[in-house]
C-alpha positions as CSV (number, residue, x, y, z in Angstrom):
1,M,0.1,0.0,-0.2
2,E,1.6,3.4,-1.1
3,P,1.4,6.1,1.7
4,R,-0.6,8.5,0.3
5,P,0.9,12.0,0.1
6,R,1.1,14.8,2.9
7,S,-0.2,18.0,1.7
8,G,-0.8,21.8,3.1
9,A,1.3,22.7,6.3
10,A,1.7,18.3,6.8
11,R,3.8,18.9,3.3
12,R,5.6,22.1,5.2
13,A,6.6,20.1,7.8
14,P,10.0,18.2,8.3
15,L,8.8,14.6,9.0
16,P,9.8,13.3,12.7
17,V,12.9,11.5,11.9
18,L,13.8,8.1,13.8
19,H,16.8,7.8,15.4
20,T,17.8,3.9,16.3
21,H,21.6,4.7,18.2
22,D,23.5,7.4,19.4
23,R,27.3,7.8,18.4
24,Y,28.4,5.0,20.4
25,G,26.3,2.3,18.7
26,H,24.3,1.9,22.0
27,R,20.3,1.7,21.1
28,I,18.3,4.7,21.8
29,D,14.8,4.4,19.8
30,E,14.3,8.1,19.6
31,V,11.9,10.4,17.4
32,E,13.2,13.8,17.0
33,F,10.1,15.8,16.3
34,H,9.7,19.7,14.5
35,P,8.8,22.0,17.3
36,Y,5.2,22.0,15.1
37,W,4.4,18.6,16.5
38,H,5.1,19.3,20.0
39,S,2.7,22.3,20.2
40,L,-0.1,20.7,18.5
41,M,0.1,17.8,21.2
42,D,0.6,20.5,23.9
43,V,-2.4,22.3,23.1
44,A,-4.5,19.1,23.0
45,V,-3.0,18.1,27.1
46,R,-3.7,21.6,27.8
47,H,-7.7,21.1,26.9
48,G,-8.1,17.8,28.8
49,L,-7.7,15.9,25.4
50,H,-5.4,12.9,26.9
51,G,-7.1,12.2,29.7
52,A,-10.8,13.5,29.9
53,P,-12.6,9.9,30.2
54,W,-11.1,9.5,33.4
55,A,-12.0,12.9,35.0
56,D,-15.2,12.8,33.7
57,E,-16.9,9.9,35.1
58,R,-20.3,10.3,33.5
59,P,-21.6,7.4,30.9
60,G,-20.2,8.2,26.9
61,A,-17.3,10.1,27.8
62,H,-15.0,7.6,26.3
63,V,-17.1,7.7,23.3
64,A,-16.7,11.4,23.7
65,R,-12.7,11.2,23.7
66,A,-12.8,8.9,20.7
67,A,-14.8,11.5,18.4
68,K,-12.7,14.6,20.1
69,V,-9.4,12.7,19.2
70,F,-10.8,11.6,15.6
71,V,-11.2,15.1,14.5
72,W,-8.2,16.3,16.5
73,G,-6.3,13.4,14.2
74,R,-7.8,14.7,10.7
75,P,-6.1,17.5,10.2
76,T,-2.7,16.5,11.7
77,P,-2.1,13.0,10.7
78,G,0.2,11.5,12.9
79,T,-0.8,13.4,16.3
80,C,-0.7,11.1,18.6
81,V,-2.3,12.2,22.0
82,R,0.0,11.7,24.5
83,S,-0.1,10.8,28.3
84,P,1.0,12.8,30.9
């Protein structure tokens, strides 16, 4: 399956870079992201997207979070909402 071409701002932003080893040959498995990606994740965390269903005990809290994550990820494919 061919990867989908990036468009808009995603095309202009550098792709994340995987660093598997440090300069001494030790395994590090580190991903270097452009600051753009970090700012997107910070906005999501500031608005509580990462832990909303666990802070809200009402029925459907997980469904609401799933919908928000779906909408959040549409314009920014590859953005993963992290836990604090």
